[in-house]
N, CA and C of each residue as an Amber inpcrd file, in Angstrom:
protein
   510
  53.3130000  50.8890000  -5.7290000  52.9840000  49.5450000  -5.3110000
  54.2190000  48.8800000  -4.6920000  55.3620000  49.0470000  -5.3260000
  56.5910000  48.4470000  -4.8020000  56.9230000  49.0500000  -3.4470000
  56.7410000  50.3530000  -3.2920000  57.0070000  50.9950000  -1.9950000
  56.0990000  50.4360000  -0.9070000  54.8450000  50.2290000  -1.2200000
  53.8960000  49.6900000  -0.2310000  54.2760000  48.2650000   0.1550000
  54.6100000  47.4410000  -0.8220000  54.9800000  46.0570000  -0.5220000
  56.3110000  45.9870000   0.2240000  57.2620000  46.8660000  -0.0880000
  58.5320000  46.9050000   0.6460000  58.2720000  47.3310000   2.0910000
  57.3940000  48.2950000   2.2900000  57.0140000  48.7010000   3.6400000
  56.3710000  47.5190000   4.3720000  55.5300000  46.7560000   3.6790000
  54.9300000  45.5570000   4.2730000  55.9880000  44.5570000   4.6840000
  56.9870000  44.3640000   3.8440000  58.1040000  43.4740000   4.1640000
  58.8320000  43.9490000   5.4210000  59.0530000  45.2470000   5.5010000
  59.7100000  45.8180000   6.6900000  58.8640000  45.6320000   7.9410000
  57.5440000  45.8120000   7.8240000  56.6540000  45.6020000   8.9760000
  56.7400000  44.1630000   9.4680000  56.7590000  43.2190000   8.5380000
  56.8620000  41.8060000   8.9150000  58.1910000  41.5280000   9.6120000
  59.2750000  42.0500000   9.0640000  60.5950000  41.8370000   9.6670000
  60.6510000  42.4200000  11.0730000  60.1020000  43.6170000  11.2510000
  60.1080000  44.2730000  12.5650000  59.3230000  43.4860000  13.6030000
  58.3220000  42.7330000  13.1530000  57.5400000  41.9450000  14.1050000
  58.0200000  40.4890000  14.1760000  59.1720000  40.2060000  13.5720000
  59.7720000  38.8830000  13.6860000  59.1710000  37.8140000  12.7910000
  58.4380000  38.2220000  11.7510000  57.8310000  37.2660000  10.8270000
  58.7420000  37.1410000   9.6090000  59.1560000  35.9130000   9.3170000
  60.0770000  35.6610000   8.2100000  59.3070000  35.4530000   6.9040000
  58.3880000  36.3550000   6.6220000  57.6030000  36.3280000   5.3850000
  57.9950000  37.5560000   4.5800000  58.0790000  37.4070000   3.2700000
  58.4270000  38.4880000   2.3580000  59.8380000  39.0100000   2.5970000
  60.7020000  38.2050000   3.1580000  62.0840000  38.6030000   3.3400000
  62.8830000  38.0460000   2.1610000  63.8240000  38.7830000   1.6970000
  64.5770000  38.3420000   0.5280000  63.9630000  38.8770000  -0.7450000
  63.7840000  37.9930000  -1.7310000  63.3970000  38.4430000  -3.0730000
  61.9030000  38.3480000  -3.3750000  61.0870000  38.1060000  -2.3830000
  59.6450000  38.0190000  -2.6340000  58.9200000  39.0620000  -1.7980000
  57.9840000  39.7890000  -2.3560000  57.6260000  39.8370000  -3.7630000
  58.6370000  40.6720000  -4.5500000  59.0150000  40.1850000  -5.6820000
  60.0370000  40.8310000  -6.5060000  59.4050000  41.8740000  -7.4350000
  60.2650000  42.7190000  -7.9540000  59.8170000  43.7140000  -8.9380000
  59.1950000  42.9950000 -10.1480000  59.7870000  41.8600000 -10.5550000
  59.2350000  41.0990000 -11.6840000  57.8360000  40.5680000 -11.3630000
  57.6260000  40.1130000 -10.1060000  56.3090000  39.6200000  -9.7000000
  55.2790000  40.7450000  -9.7590000  55.6540000  41.9110000  -9.2760000
  54.7390000  43.0630000  -9.2800000  54.4300000  43.4860000 -10.7150000
  55.4660000  43.5100000 -11.5600000  55.2620000  43.8470000 -12.9670000
  54.3130000  42.8450000 -13.6200000  54.4880000  41.5670000 -13.3270000
  53.5940000  40.5360000 -13.8490000  52.1630000  40.7500000 -13.3550000
  52.0090000  41.0610000 -12.0660000  50.6710000  41.3400000 -11.5260000
  50.0080000  42.4840000 -12.2910000  50.7700000  43.5450000 -12.5250000
  50.2290000  44.7180000 -13.2320000  49.8710000  44.3430000 -14.6690000
  50.7930000  43.6770000 -15.3610000  50.5680000  43.3110000 -16.7680000
  49.3970000  42.3550000 -16.9460000  49.1360000  41.5030000 -15.9540000
  48.0330000  40.5460000 -16.0270000  46.7240000  41.0890000 -15.4720000
  46.7210000  42.3240000 -14.9960000  45.5010000  42.9150000 -14.4480000
  45.1520000  42.4060000 -13.0620000  46.1460000  41.8740000 -12.3340000
  45.9160000  41.3260000 -10.9970000  46.1340000  42.3500000  -9.8860000
  46.8360000  43.4290000 -10.1650000  47.2740000  44.3830000  -9.1350000
  46.2400000  45.4900000  -8.9280000  45.9680000  45.7570000  -7.6440000
  45.0330000  46.8200000  -7.2830000  45.6290000  47.6380000  -6.1480000
  45.2810000  48.9100000  -6.1120000  45.7060000  49.7850000  -5.0330000
  44.4970000  50.1610000  -4.1920000  44.7240000  50.3190000  -2.9050000
  43.6640000  50.7630000  -1.9880000  43.8710000  52.2360000  -1.7020000
  42.7710000  52.9550000  -1.6840000  42.8430000  54.3840000  -1.4050000
  42.0310000  54.7380000  -0.1770000  42.5060000  55.7710000   0.5200000
  41.7730000  56.2880000   1.6660000  40.6280000  57.1660000   1.1620000
  39.8050000  57.6250000   2.0840000  38.6710000  58.4780000   1.7000000
  39.1220000  59.7750000   1.0430000  40.3520000  60.2220000   1.3550000
  40.8750000  61.4480000   0.7400000  41.7720000  61.1350000  -0.4680000
  41.5800000  59.9390000  -1.0390000  42.2530000  59.4950000  -2.2700000
  43.7620000  59.3310000  -2.1530000  44.2570000  59.1070000  -0.9640000
  45.6730000  58.7850000  -0.8000000  45.8360000  57.2670000  -0.9320000
  46.8560000  56.8360000  -1.6540000  47.1120000  55.4080000  -1.8160000
  47.6630000  54.8650000  -0.5010000  46.9690000  53.8590000   0.0540000
  47.3340000  53.3380000   1.3800000  47.7060000  51.8620000   1.3700000
  47.3730000  51.1450000   0.2940000  47.6350000  49.7120000   0.2970000
  47.6470000  49.1200000  -1.0940000  47.9770000  47.8280000  -1.1310000
  48.0440000  47.0980000  -2.3890000  47.5630000  45.6720000  -2.1800000
  47.0850000  45.0790000  -3.2620000  46.6160000  43.6970000  -3.2320000
  46.7150000  43.1330000  -4.6470000  46.9510000  41.8300000  -4.7310000
  46.8810000  41.1390000  -6.0180000  45.7290000  40.1390000  -5.9350000
  44.8750000  40.1460000  -6.9500000  43.7690000  39.2010000  -7.0540000
  44.0360000  38.3890000  -8.3180000  44.4410000  37.1340000  -8.1210000
  44.9970000  36.2940000  -9.1740000  43.9780000  35.2440000  -9.6190000
  43.9310000  35.0210000 -10.9230000  43.0500000  33.9940000 -11.4780000
  43.8130000  32.6700000 -11.6040000  43.0730000  31.5510000 -11.6590000
  43.7270000  30.2420000 -11.7550000  44.3490000  30.0150000 -13.1330000
  45.2150000  29.0390000 -13.2230000  45.6580000  28.1650000 -12.1320000
  46.7190000  28.8520000 -11.2790000  46.7710000  28.4930000 -10.0100000
  47.7750000  29.0300000  -9.0970000  48.6270000  27.8710000  -8.5820000
  49.8410000  27.7390000  -9.1010000  50.7060000  26.6160000  -8.7100000
  51.1720000  26.6790000  -7.2570000  50.9210000  27.7880000  -6.5680000
  51.3000000  27.8950000  -5.1520000  50.7020000  26.7620000  -4.3340000
  49.5380000  26.2630000  -4.7680000  48.8090000  25.2880000  -3.9670000
  48.9450000  23.8400000  -4.4700000  49.8200000  23.6240000  -5.4340000
  49.9850000  22.2780000  -5.9920000  50.4100000  21.2550000  -4.9470000
  51.1320000  21.6990000  -3.9310000  51.6340000  20.7600000  -2.9090000
  50.8950000  20.9090000  -1.5810000  49.7060000  21.5100000  -1.6080000
  48.9670000  21.7180000  -0.3660000  48.6180000  20.3980000   0.3060000
  48.8110000  20.3670000   1.6010000  48.3510000  19.2630000   2.4360000
  47.0500000  19.7320000   3.0680000  45.9190000  19.2550000   2.5530000
  44.6250000  19.6920000   3.0540000  43.5310000  19.3670000   2.0520000
  42.3490000  19.9360000   2.2830000  41.1880000  19.6610000   1.4450000
  40.4570000  20.9660000   1.1400000  40.2790000  21.2370000  -0.1390000
  39.5340000  22.4320000  -0.5400000  38.0500000  22.2890000  -0.2230000
  37.4020000  23.3980000   0.0470000  35.9440000  23.4320000   0.1650000
  35.3110000  23.3110000  -1.2210000  36.0000000  23.8630000  -2.2210000
  35.5730000  23.8320000  -3.6160000  36.7520000  23.3320000  -4.4480000
  36.5750000  22.2120000  -5.1380000  37.6800000  21.6170000  -5.8840000
  37.8180000  22.1070000  -7.3170000  36.9300000  22.9490000  -7.7720000
  36.9620000  23.3870000  -9.1630000  38.0060000  24.4510000  -9.4380000
  38.0870000  24.8460000 -10.7020000  38.9940000  25.9150000 -11.1290000
  38.2790000  27.2720000 -11.1620000  37.1350000  27.3560000 -10.5090000
  36.3320000  28.5770000 -10.4990000  36.5940000  29.3660000  -9.2160000
  37.8620000  29.7660000  -9.0380000  38.2930000  30.4880000  -7.8390000
  39.1840000  31.6560000  -8.2250000  39.4190000  32.5250000  -7.2650000
  40.4540000  33.5490000  -7.3600000  41.3120000  33.4350000  -6.1020000
  42.4940000  34.0070000  -6.1700000  43.4150000  33.9700000  -5.0380000
  43.8230000  35.3850000  -4.6760000  43.7800000  35.6800000  -3.3950000
  44.2920000  36.9460000  -2.8850000  45.7530000  36.7180000  -2.4950000
  46.6370000  37.5140000  -3.0710000  48.0660000  37.4640000  -2.7560000
  48.5730000  38.8820000  -2.5040000  49.7180000  38.9720000  -1.8790000
  50.4860000  40.2140000  -1.7490000  49.6380000  41.3870000  -1.2450000
  49.0780000  41.2110000  -0.0510000  48.2630000  42.2350000   0.5970000
  49.1510000  43.0560000   1.5350000  49.0940000  44.3660000   1.4130000
  49.8570000  45.2270000   2.3230000  49.1540000  46.5690000   2.4710000
  49.1430000  47.0480000   3.6930000  48.7060000  48.4130000   4.0010000
  49.9450000  49.1340000   4.5180000  50.2360000  50.2950000   3.9750000
  51.4270000  51.0360000   4.3810000  51.3710000  51.3280000   5.8760000
  52.5130000  51.2330000   6.5280000  52.5870000  51.4040000   7.9890000
  52.0480000  52.7540000   8.4510000  52.1330000  53.7710000   7.6260000
  51.5940000  55.0880000   8.0050000  50.0680000  55.0810000   8.0880000
  49.4480000  54.0310000   7.5600000  47.9830000  53.9550000   7.5320000
  47.4410000  52.7290000   8.2580000  48.3070000  52.0400000   8.9730000
  47.9000000  50.8280000   9.6930000  46.9470000  51.1940000  10.8360000
  46.0710000  50.2490000  11.1500000  45.1710000  50.4310000  12.2770000
  43.9270000  51.2410000  11.9960000  43.6630000  51.5450000  10.7310000
  42.4800000  52.3370000  10.3740000  41.4280000  51.5280000   9.6250000
  41.5810000  50.2120000   9.5950000  40.5830000  49.3550000   8.9720000
  40.6970000  49.2050000   7.4670000  41.7900000  49.6880000   6.8830000
  41.9200000  49.6160000   5.4250000  42.0260000  48.1840000   4.9190000
  42.6980000  47.3110000   5.6290000  42.8160000  45.9220000   5.1840000
  41.4370000  45.2550000   5.1720000  40.6460000  45.4940000   6.2000000
  39.2890000  44.9500000   6.2400000  38.4680000  45.4910000   5.0760000
  38.5680000  46.7740000   4.8240000  37.8230000  47.3760000   3.7090000
  38.2760000  46.8030000   2.3700000  39.5730000  46.5370000   2.2450000
  40.1110000  45.9690000   1.0170000  39.5590000  44.5580000   0.7850000
  39.5760000  43.7320000   1.8230000  39.0110000  42.3800000   1.7200000
  37.5160000  42.4540000   1.4050000  36.7890000  43.3190000   2.1050000
  35.3570000  43.4620000   1.8410000  35.0860000  43.8670000   0.3970000
  35.9130000  44.7510000  -0.1530000  35.7260000  45.1900000  -1.5400000
  35.8820000  44.0130000  -2.4980000  36.8840000  43.1680000  -2.2740000
  37.0810000  41.9990000  -3.1410000  35.8960000  41.0470000  -3.0040000
  35.5120000  40.7250000  -1.7800000  34.4100000  39.7920000  -1.5380000
  33.1040000  40.3380000  -2.1150000  32.8130000  41.5990000  -1.8470000
  31.5810000  42.2090000  -2.3620000  31.5550000  42.2110000  -3.8930000
  32.7020000  42.4740000  -4.5160000  32.7830000  42.4820000  -5.9800000
  32.4950000  41.0800000  -6.5400000  33.0530000  40.0640000  -5.9080000
  32.7980000  38.6890000  -6.3580000  31.3180000  38.3560000  -6.2160000
  30.7380000  38.6710000  -5.0690000  29.3230000  38.3510000  -4.8240000
  28.4180000  39.0950000  -5.8040000  28.6850000  40.3780000  -6.0170000
  27.7990000  41.1960000  -6.8550000  27.9780000  40.9520000  -8.3550000
  29.2150000  40.7130000  -8.7870000  29.4860000  40.7320000 -10.2220000
  30.0420000  39.4440000 -10.8190000  30.3630000  38.4600000  -9.9790000
  31.0110000  37.2580000 -10.5060000  30.4470000  35.9770000  -9.9110000
  29.2250000  35.6130000 -10.2950000  28.6510000  34.3620000  -9.7750000
  29.4400000  33.1210000 -10.2020000  30.2460000  33.2550000 -11.2510000
  31.0410000  32.1120000 -11.7220000  32.2180000  31.7910000 -10.7920000
  32.5900000  32.7280000  -9.9310000  33.6870000  32.4890000  -8.9860000
  33.0910000  31.8710000  -7.7280000  33.4290000  30.6220000  -7.4880000
  32.8330000  29.8730000  -6.3790000  33.6320000  29.9620000  -5.0880000
  34.9300000  30.3130000  -5.1800000  35.7020000  30.4240000  -3.9370000
  36.8230000  31.4440000  -4.0660000  37.2220000  31.9350000  -2.9050000
  38.3510000  32.8580000  -2.7850000  39.3630000  32.1720000  -1.8860000
  40.6050000  32.1210000  -2.3390000  41.6680000  31.4520000  -1.5950000
  42.7280000  32.4620000  -1.1870000  43.4140000  32.1400000  -0.0980000
  44.4990000  32.9920000   0.4030000  45.3810000  32.1300000   1.2930000
  46.6360000  32.5210000   1.4080000  47.5270000  31.8570000   2.3590000
  48.3880000  32.9130000   3.0410000  48.9210000  32.5370000   4.1930000
  49.8440000  33.4180000   4.8930000  50.8050000  32.5900000   5.7260000
  51.9230000  33.1710000   6.0300000  52.9740000  32.5220000   6.8200000
  52.4250000  32.1080000   8.1870000  52.8970000  30.9700000   8.6710000
  52.4370000  30.4530000   9.9640000  52.6970000  31.4180000  11.1180000
  53.6720000  32.3010000  10.9730000  53.9810000  33.2670000  12.0380000
  53.2630000  34.6010000  11.8820000  52.5430000  34.7960000  10.8050000
  51.8940000  36.0850000  10.5570000  50.5170000  36.1110000  11.2350000
  50.5440000  36.2910000  12.5400000  49.3040000  36.2700000  13.3390000
  48.3250000  37.3890000  12.9600000  48.7970000  38.6230000  12.6910000
  47.8260000  39.6590000  12.2990000  47.0430000  39.3020000  11.0280000
  47.7260000  38.7410000  10.0270000  47.0140000  38.3660000   8.7990000
  46.0900000  37.1830000   9.0580000  46.5280000  36.2260000   9.8700000
  45.6510000  35.1040000  10.2100000  44.3840000  35.6140000  10.8890000
  44.5320000  36.5970000  11.7680000  43.3750000  37.1800000  12.4570000
  42.4220000  37.8290000  11.4490000  42.9860000  38.6040000  10.5230000
  42.1560000  39.2730000   9.5150000  41.4330000  38.2470000   8.6430000
  42.1530000  37.2160000   8.2100000  41.5590000  36.1880000   7.3540000
  40.3930000  35.4980000   8.0700000  40.5900000  35.1690000   9.3340000
  39.5090000  34.5380000  10.1130000  38.3410000  35.5020000  10.2870000
  38.6480000  36.7630000  10.5860000  37.6090000  37.7850000  10.7660000
  36.7640000  37.9390000   9.5050000  37.3820000  37.7360000   8.3360000
  36.6710000  37.8880000   7.0690000  35.9020000  36.6230000   6.6790000
  35.9010000  35.5990000   7.5450000  35.0750000  34.4200000   7.3220000
  35.7100000  33.3120000   6.5100000  37.0180000  33.3470000   6.3530000
  37.7100000  32.2700000   5.6380000  37.8780000  31.0720000   6.5660000
  37.9380000  29.8860000   5.9760000  38.1400000  28.6300000   6.6910000
  39.5350000  28.1130000   6.3830000  40.2600000  27.7110000   7.4180000
  41.5810000  27.1130000   7.2030000  41.3780000  25.7320000   6.5920000
  42.0030000  25.4960000   5.4090000  41.7930000  24.2380000   4.6880000
  43.0680000  23.4210000   4.5190000  44.2200000  23.9740000   4.8840000
  45.4430000  23.2120000   4.7020000  46.6980000  24.0060000   4.9690000
  47.8220000  23.3900000   4.5770000  49.1450000  23.9940000   4.7540000
  49.9680000  23.7540000   3.4960000  50.8760000  24.6800000   3.2390000
  51.8630000  24.4920000   2.1900000  53.2370000  24.7720000   2.7800000
  54.2170000  24.0310000   2.3110000  55.5800000  24.2070000   2.8010000
  56.4970000  24.5470000   1.6430000  57.3780000  25.4950000   1.8910000
  58.4510000  25.7840000   0.9540000  58.0610000  26.4200000  -0.3570000
  56.8810000  26.9950000  -0.4540000  56.4720000  27.5980000  -1.7180000
  57.2110000  28.9050000  -1.9690000  57.3540000  29.7230000  -0.9410000
  57.9880000  31.0240000  -1.1050000  59.4650000  30.9890000  -0.7320000
  59.7960000  30.2260000   0.2930000  61.1770000  29.9630000   0.7090000
  61.2090000  28.5370000   1.2570000  62.3380000  27.8340000   1.1360000
  62.3830000  26.3960000   1.4420000  61.8360000  25.9820000   2.8100000
  62.0880000  26.7500000   3.8550000  61.6720000  26.3330000   5.1950000
  60.3070000  26.8860000   5.6150000  59.6880000  27.6920000   4.7830000
  58.4350000  28.3560000   5.1600000  57.2560000  27.3970000   5.2800000
  56.4580000  27.6230000   6.3110000  55.1710000  26.9570000   6.4590000
  54.1050000  28.0410000   6.3550000  53.1460000  27.8350000   5.4660000
  52.0430000  28.7760000   5.3110000  50.7310000  28.0440000   5.5060000
  49.7600000  28.7600000   6.0710000  48.4150000  28.2290000   6.2340000
  47.5720000  28.6920000   5.0460000  46.7260000  27.8000000   4.5780000
  45.8850000  28.0710000   3.4110000  44.4330000  28.1620000   3.8640000
  43.7320000  29.1480000   3.3300000  42.3410000  29.4150000   3.7020000
  41.4940000  29.5360000   2.4420000  40.1940000  29.3170000   2.6290000
  39.2560000  29.4340000   1.5160000  37.9250000  29.9750000   2.0360000
  37.2470000  30.7150000   1.1710000  35.9240000  31.2590000   1.4880000
  35.0140000  31.0030000   0.2950000  33.8010000  30.5680000   0.5760000
  32.7860000  30.3830000  -0.4600000  31.8460000  31.5870000  -0.3820000
  32.1490000  32.6500000  -1.1160000  31.4420000  33.9240000  -0.9140000
  29.9560000  33.8890000  -1.2250000  29.5490000  33.1160000  -2.2050000
  28.1280000  33.0900000  -2.5710000  27.3060000  32.3180000  -1.5370000
  27.8810000  31.2780000  -0.9600000  27.1880000  30.5510000   0.1040000
  27.0340000  31.4390000   1.3300000  28.0850000  32.2100000   1.6430000
  28.0060000  33.1460000   2.7780000  26.9430000  34.2020000   2.5350000
  26.8980000  34.7360000   1.3060000  25.9070000  35.7570000   0.9870000
  24.4920000  35.2020000   1.0540000  24.3010000  33.9540000   0.5830000
  22.9780000  33.3330000   0.6250000  22.5300000  33.0880000   2.0630000
  23.4510000  32.6300000   2.9330000  23.0650000  32.3840000   4.3230000
  22.7850000  33.6890000   5.0590000  23.5010000  34.7680000   4.7320000
  23.2130000  36.0680000   5.3420000  21.8430000  36.5620000   4.9030000
  21.5140000  36.3460000   3.6250000  20.2320000  36.7850000   3.0970000
  19.0860000  36.0030000   3.7570000  19.2840000  34.7060000   3.9650000
  18.2460000  33.8770000   4.6030000  18.0620000  34.2660000   6.0680000
  19.1500000  34.6980000   6.7270000  19.0850000  35.0390000   8.1380000
  18.3510000  36.3570000   8.3770000  18.3060000  37.2240000   7.3580000
  17.6590000  38.5200000   7.5630000  16.2130000  38.5550000   7.1680000
């Protein structure tokens, strides 16, 4: 998991994005994710580990200073953090499959979860594209949560409402 996230950090640096540079995500953060049951690995069809993701339960203090408005104001949400696909496996749709797996799991098995939240650095255009493609709505901004000068965009998805509207459309 640490190797995948370090590779993700390197990919961001190579593309000029000042996200995940320095001490985030730290070994302590990853250990905490694992100990709390938040850490998941993505595997390819041939069972090779290709990516990592953290799915965090509330409360999430990352959003305490958000400038914006939630679609769902309750504590019945999860947060996607620390998403990375190893560079050797980039461009094969694994990130989309990873997001779909989380969303599908919430819809099928967790009616109590009313929203999924995520944020990304203002310069991380590939992640912003993926988040939009997955049907998330931009709801605000946070500054200085990960590093003092950082601006991140915050997104939210109401998975059960999306599933209900898809069902009605078919």
